[in-house]
N, C-alpha and C positions, 0 to 999 in steps of 0.2 A: 475450372468454372468457379465463380464467386460463391455459389450456393454450397458447393462441396467444401471449399476452403473455410467458409464461415462455420460450417458444422464441425469440421475438424478442430478449429480453434475453440469452439464452445465445449466440445467434449473434453479437450485437454484442461480447459479452465474448470470444468465441472469436477473432474477428478481431484483437482487441488482444493476445491471448495467444499466437497462433500464431507471430508474429514474434519472440517472446521465449522460444521453446521451449527448455527445458533438460531433461535426463534424469538420473534417479537410477540409476546403473549397478547399485546393489545390488538393484534390483527387476527387472532385465531377465530375461525368460523365466519369471517367477513367476506363480502364480495367487493373486490377493488378493481379499478381500471385506471391505470396510470399512463401518462405520457412519458416521453424520453427524459425530460428534465426531472420529473418526479422520481423516476427509477434511479437516475444518477445521484440525486440528492440523498435518497434513502440508502443507496449502497455506500456512499461516502460516510454516512453516520453509523452504519451497522456492520460494515465489512470487518472481519476479524483481523486480517492483516493490518488494516489501517488503525484499528483500535490498539493492536499490539504495539505499533509504532508510536501511538500517542502515549502509551505507558512508558515506552523507552524515552520519550521526550521528557516525561515527568521525572524519570530517573536522572537524566542529564541535568535537569533543572536543580535537583537536589545536590548533585555533584558540584554545580556552579555555586550554590549557596554555601556548601561546605568549604570550597576553595576561598570564598570571600571571608569566611569565619576564621581562616588561618591568620588573618591580620590581628585578631583579638587576642588579648592575654588569656592564659589558662589560669584556673583557680581550683585548688583542691584542698580538702580538709582531711585531717587525720586525727584519730583518737586511739590511745592505747590504755588499757586498764589491766593491771596485774594484781594477783593475790598470791601470797606465799604463806604456807604453813610449815612450821618446823618444831620438832621436839627439842626442848632446851635442857636435856639431861646433862650435857657436858659444858654448860656455860657458854653456849654458842654466841658469837658476836653477831649482832644484827646488822642490817644494811646501813644504819646510821653510825656504826663504829662503836656502839655501847653494848655492854653485855646484856643479853636478854634474860639471863637467869643462871643459877649455879646448880641446877638439878631439880628434877621433877617439873610437872606441868608442861605447857606448850605455848608457842607464840604465833600470832597471825599478823602479817604485815601486808599493806596495800600500797600501790603506787600507780601513778597515771601520768601520761604526757599527752598534750593536745597542741595541734598546730594548723596553720594555714600557709599554703605555698602557692606562689604565683610566678609565672614566667611569660615573657613576650619576646618574640624575635624582632630585633631591630634591623638587622641586615643579614641577608643570606644570598647575595648575588642576584637579587631581583627575582628569585625563584617564585616567591609567592605571587607577585604581580603577573608574571608570565603564566603561572598555573591558572590564575583567575581568568586571564584573557583567553587561554586555551579552552577552559571549561565553558566560557561564554560562547565561543565559536562552536563548541560541541552541541550546545543547545540550539543554535541556529541550524546546524547540520541536521539535527533530529527533526526540526520543523520542515526542512526541505525534503527529508525522507518521506514524511507524511504526504506532502504535496505530490511527490513523484509517484507514490503508491496510488494516490487518488487519481492521477492521470492514467495509470495503467488500468485501474478499475473502470474508469470512464470509457476507455476504448473497448474493454470487454463487454460492458453493458450495451454500448452502441452497436457493436457487431451482433449481439444477441437480439437486440430490438429490431434491427434492420432485417435479420433473418426471418423474424415473425411477420414483418410487413410484406416481405416477399411471399411468404406462405399465404397470407390473406389475399394478396392480389392474384396468386395462382388459383386459389379456391374460387374466387369470383369468376375468373376466366373459364375454369373447367365446369363450374355450375352452369354457365351459359352454354358451354359445349354439350353438356348432358341434356339440357332442355331442348336445344336445337336438334340433337340426335333423336330424342323422343318424338319430336314433331316430324322429322324426316321419316322415321320408321312408321309412324302412324299413316303418313301420306302414302308411303310405299306399300303398306299393308292394304290400303284401300285399292290401290292400283292392282295389286296381286289378286285381290278378291274378285275383281272384275276381269282378270286375265290379261291386263295390259302390260305386265312386266313378268319376267321370269322369277322363279323362287330363289335362284342364286343371288339376284340383286337384293331381294328382301333380306336374305340371310347375312349378306355382307354388311348391310346397314345395321342389322341387329347386333352383329359382332362388334361393329364400331361403337355402337351405343354401350355395349358391355365394357369395352375397353375404356371409353370415356368415364363411365361410372367407376371403374376400378381405379383410374388415375385420380379421380376426385376423392375417393376414399383415402388413397395414399397421401394426397396433399393435406387432408384434414388430420390424418395421423401425424404427419410431419409437423403441422402447426402445433398439435398438442405436445409433441416431444420438444419442440423449440420453446414453447411457453413454459414447460417444466424446467428446461435448462435455465432460462432467464429467472424463473422463480427461485431456483436453487442458488443461482449466482447472487440473488438479492437476499438469500437466507430467510425467505418468507416461511411461515408455518405451513405444514403440509396440508392442513384443512382449509387454507385460504383459497377462495375461488378467484383466480387472478387472470387478468387480460390486459392488453395494452390499448391505447387510444391511437387510432390511425389518423394521421394528419390529413387535412382536406386536400392539399396539393403538395406535390414535390416538384420544385422548380429545377429544370436542367441548368447546367453550368453555362454561363455566358462568357465570363473571363476568368483566367487563372493568374494569380499573382506570380510575378517572376521568381524563379528559383533562388537567385542570390539574395533577393530581398527577404524572403522567408528564412533562408539560411542564417542571415545576420541577426534577424529577430530571435530565432531559436537559440543561437549561440549566446545571445546576450541575456535571455530571460528564462530559459528552461531550467528547472530545479536541479537536474542532474549535472549541468555545467556549473551552476553556482555551488553545488555541493562539492564538486571536484576542486573548485578554487578554494573553498573553505578547508578542504583536506590538505592542500599545500600549506596554507597558513597554520593549521593545527600542527602539522609536522615541523614547520619552522620554529614554532614556539617550543616544541619538544627539544630542538637543538639548544635553544637558549636555556631551557631548564636543566639540561644535562651539563652545559658549560658552567652552571652555577656551582657544580661540584669542585671546580678549581679554586673557587673564591672562599674567603673566610666567612665565618658565621658569627655574628655578635648577638648575644642573648642577654636580656636583663631579667633578673630574678629577685624575689623577695620572700621572706617568710616571717611568720609570727608563731612563737612557741612558748609554752608554759607547762608546768607539771606539779605534782605533789608526791609526798611519800610519808607513810605513817611514822609518827614519832618525831617529826621535824617542825611541828607547829600546826596551827589550825589551817583548815583547807583554804579559805579565801586568802589568808595571809600568804600561804605558800604560792598560790597562783599568781599573786601580785609580785612576790619577790622573785619568782622564777621566770617572769614574763620577759622574753627577749625578742628583739626585732633585728632583722637582717636584710640587707639589700646589697646587690652586687652585679657585676657585669662578667660575662663569660665570653671569651674570644676563642674560637676554634679555627685553627689554620691547617688545612690539608697539606701535608708535606709529601707523603708517599702513600698512594692508594692502591698499589699493586695493579695498575692499569685499569682499575674499575671505572673511573670517570672517563678516561680516554675511550674505552670500549663503548660506554653509554653515549658519548658524543658521536662517535663514528656510526653507531647503529641509528642514532637520530638523523644523521645526515643521509643515511641510506633510505630511511623512511621518507625524507623529503624528495629524494630522487624518485622513489616509487610513487609518491603522491603526484608528482609532476607527470610521470608516465601515465598514471591513471587519468589525469585531467586531459592529457593529449589524446588518449584513446577514446575518452568520452566525447571530445570535440569531433574526432574523426568519425566515430560511430554515429553521432547525431547528424553530422553533415551528410553522411551516406544515407541515413534514414530519411532525411528531408528530400534529398535528391531522388531516392526511390519513390517517395510519396508523390513528388512532382511528376515523375515519369508515369506513375500509375494513374494520376489524374489525366494527363494528356492521352494516354492509351485508352482510358475509360471513356473519355469524351469522344475520341474517334470511333470506338466500338459502338457507343450509343447512337451517334449520327448514322453509322452504317446500318445498325440494326433497325433504326427508325425508317430508313429508306427501304430496306428489304421488307419490313412489316407492311408498309403502305402498298407495295406491289402485290405481295402475297394476299393481303386482305382483299384487294380488288379482284384478284384471280379467284379467290374463294367465294366472294360474293357472286361473281358471274357463274361459277360452277353450281352454287346453291340455287340460283334462279333457273338455271338449265335443268337441274334435278326436279324442281317444282313443276316445270312444264313437260317433263318427261323426255327431254332431248339429250340429257347428259349420260355419258358412259359412266357406270358406277365406279369402275376402276379409276378413271380420270378424276372423278369427283373426290374419291377417297385420297388420291395422291395430292390433290390441291388442298384438301383439308389437313393432311399431314404436314405439308409445307407451311401452311398457315399457322398451325399449332407450334411448329418449330420456330417460326419467325416471331410469334408472340412470346414464346418462352425466352428467346434470345433478347428481345426488346426489354422484357421485364428484368431479366438478370443484368442487362447492360445498364438499365436505369438505376438499379440499386447499387450496382458496382460503382457507377459514377458518383452516386451520392455518398457512399461509404468512403471512397478515396478522397473526395473533396473535403469531407468532414475531418478526416485524419490530417490532410494537408493543412487545412485552416487551423486545426488544433495546435500544430507546431508554431503557428504565428500568434498564438494566444487567444484565439476566438473560441469561446465556449461552444460546446456541441449542443445543438438543439435543432428540431425540425420545424 
């Protein structure tokens, strides 16, 4: 039954979300009532899994910027300052080659060197460009991951929301049943007081009233539990008084889009498929990057250096005299890499094959999901039509039995049987209606139609 299936899904979702509970302090202590669109929008903004993926996307963006910066030259500065102290008891020769003394006293010398170094890669087998392209695709993939998680959260919220709508409709129905039962008991009590009916008939109606009241209480408890489930899925603060807005009408299905049409739309536009395609391209760039290890690397470099030393002239003069400039090219040619590059290339090719298998599996899984959704819609439509037909007949039978009870010509056992059949028919109709609505929304979601009631 749809009702039980929805509850199972919500319980599983709840266990995942409780551990990640976060609260919006701006809503604390407030009374709010949201429609489905508002619930979905809020969940997309505040869901922890989605926000975690957003942070991952920012990390991917930084990796992309880092890859682009690989084209730029590097620049580093260095400075060294040394001080040396020595006793000159033995006529020690200083750093400048001159005697520092012939005995007694001591000497202190200082020296320094300063430089700037820069290098830039001119050619490395197109590895930099391929790395940039690969990083750019990784950013796009991260964006698709966010959209895919938003889709999953949307379906979770929709299932929870429809479960509450089902509860509310059941509450309305059983409230009417309780009110009707009270009126019937009151009438039967009057008849019993004047001796026109047996006490057994009155007791049976009173028992039925108690059963209806018990069912109504259970339905209200179920609604509170489902509201709490949706509230926790939305990560709302615990002291928020939360409820949903019930739509004015729910329109039954008129037509269902052909399966192959929806399948083609889904395979073309769903984020999981696009992500799989990007995965193949990312893996292919990995092969190109690995193959760059077979090619030579050409690097240009340059440096500026100067320095000074105590005893060789004044400080500015030494800096000017010792100032040197250097520029050059370095060519590195791989000759024997002990199979390192070959292994990297082969592993990259395996990654491509795996990415292609992942894409194929994604397409198959999506096609099966769309087909399952289509079959569910067709089945739900048939169940709703059958439930509606049964409801009409049982409603009329119950109406006749109720009228007979009022005039005192109905057998109480037959009346209660007709009431039970009517309650069952009404429950089947309500569940069929919301099952039809849920399956249609999921099916339309695969063809890119936003979920709303």
